[in-house]
N, C-alpha and C positions, 0 to 999 in steps of 0.2 A: 216700547221704551227705548230701544236702541236708536230709533230715529230722533227722539228728543235729546238723547245724549250726543249724538252726532251733530245735531243742529247747534247745541251749546258750544261744542268744540269748534265748529266752523265759525261761530260768532266770537270766539275768543273768551267765552264765559267758562273758564276752567282754571284750576290751580293745582299745584302739586303739594302733597304732604311732604314733610321732611324725609320720611321713610322712603317715599317714591323717588325723591331726588337722590338720596344715598344709594338706593338699589340700582337706579339707572346708571349712576357713575360706576359702581362696582361691577355691574354686569355689562357695561359698555352698550347700553341701549339709548339711542339718541332720541331727542324730542320729536324729530321728524318720523322716526320709526313708531313711537308711541301714538302719535296723531294718526299715522297711516293705518295702524292696527285698529284703532277705535273707529275710524271712518269706513273701513272695509270689513271689519270683523263681525262676529256674532256673539251674543250672550250665551255662555255655556253653563254658567251656574248663577243662582240667584241667592242673595243673603238678606232677606227682608228683616231678619231679627239680629243683624250684626250689632255688636255692643256699642259701636261708635256711630251707628246710623245705617239705614238700609243701603246695600251696595250690590254690585254684580260683577262677575268676571267675564271679560271679553277676550276671545281668542281670535287671532288673525295672523296673517303672514305679512312681513314687511316687504317693501319693494325689492329687497335683496333676497327674498325667499326664506327669511328666518322667521320661525314661529315665535310669537311673544304672547304672553298673557298680561292683561292690564285690568286691575281691579279698580272700579270707580264707584263713586256715590251715585245714588239715584238722582235724576235730573230735577227733582223738586227744590233743591237748594238753589240759591242765587247763582252759584258757580258749581259746576261738576268738579269734584275733587278726585284727582288721580291718587289712589291710596298706595298701590304697589305695582311693580312691573317685574317680570322675570321670563326667562326662557323655560318652558315646561320640560321636565325630564321625560324622555320617551319611555323610560321604564315605569313611569307612573301614570302615563296617559295613553289612550287609544286615539290615534290620529290627532293628537294634541288637543282633543275636544272632550273626551270622556275619561273620567278617572277609572283606572283599573281597580278592581276590588281586591 
């Protein structure tokens, strides 16, 4: 599925939710960083039953070495929707990829 998401991003077939835009501004995460994380990252969590539609969480490092998580819709939509973005808290994540219990 990651390859399908990456292809849609490459083709410009994506959009941002209002929440993702707000969070990217508040957290100072640029569009370039978000795209880089999606293009080089990996799916670390899957939410097939998400109340607003199936989605997944992608983790990756930006070109500046900053870890970012990006939640996106499944690629079955005409456009992949970026739902939210954030820098993971190291106290809550192991290597920024696995939730601590």
